[in-house]
C-alpha positions as CSV (number, residue, x, y, z in Angstrom):
1,M,55.3,55.4,17.9
2,S,54.1,53.5,14.9
3,K,52.5,55.2,11.9
4,F,49.5,52.9,12.2
5,Y,48.3,49.7,14.1
6,N,46.6,46.6,12.8
7,V,43.2,46.2,14.4
8,T,42.5,42.5,14.9
9,T,39.9,40.3,16.7
10,P,40.8,37.0,18.4
11,V,39.3,33.9,16.8
12,E,39.6,30.5,18.3
13,G,40.4,27.8,15.7
14,K,39.1,24.2,15.7
15,D,42.4,23.2,17.1
16,G,41.8,25.4,20.2
17,K,44.5,27.9,19.3
18,T,43.7,31.6,19.2
19,R,44.5,33.5,16.0
20,F,44.1,37.2,15.3
21,M,42.1,38.2,12.2
22,R,42.9,41.6,10.8
23,I,39.7,43.6,10.5
24,G,41.0,47.2,10.2
25,V,43.6,49.8,10.9
26,A,44.1,52.5,13.5
27,F,46.0,55.8,13.0
28,P,47.4,57.7,16.0
29,Q,46.3,61.4,15.9
30,A,48.7,64.3,16.0
31,N,49.9,65.7,19.3
32,G,47.4,68.3,20.5
33,S,44.4,66.6,18.8
34,K,41.3,66.0,20.9
35,S,41.2,62.3,19.9
36,V,43.9,59.7,20.4
37,M,43.3,57.4,17.4
38,N,41.2,57.2,14.2
39,I,40.1,53.6,13.7
40,K,38.8,52.3,10.4
41,L,37.1,48.9,10.5
42,D,36.5,46.7,7.4
43,A,34.4,44.2,9.5
44,Y,32.6,44.1,12.8
45,P,34.1,41.9,15.5
46,A,31.4,39.3,16.3
47,N,32.8,38.8,19.8
48,G,33.1,42.6,20.5
49,E,36.8,42.4,21.2
50,L,39.5,44.4,19.4
51,V,43.3,43.9,19.7
52,L,45.8,46.4,18.2
53,F,49.3,45.2,17.0
54,E,52.2,47.2,15.6
55,P,52.6,46.3,11.9
56,K,55.1,43.7,10.8
57,S,57.6,44.9,8.1
58,G,55.9,45.1,4.8
59,D,52.4,45.6,6.2
60,D,52.4,49.3,5.3
61,D,52.3,48.6,1.5
62,N,48.5,48.9,1.2
63,V,47.5,51.1,4.1
64,T,46.1,54.6,3.3
65,E,45.1,57.1,5.9
């Protein structure tokens, strides 16, 4: 399991293609915890939709729990 996940929201571009804007990060909780993930958002998704992705290599350089 990944140390964290990028929290994104889908945004449709003028060209009709969907892109994913990163708006936060999600940290899986330890085994035995009452919660599953701790999610920290830097922005509110205007469309109400969140999509989580595993980080690409190098993404963990500026993420703090």
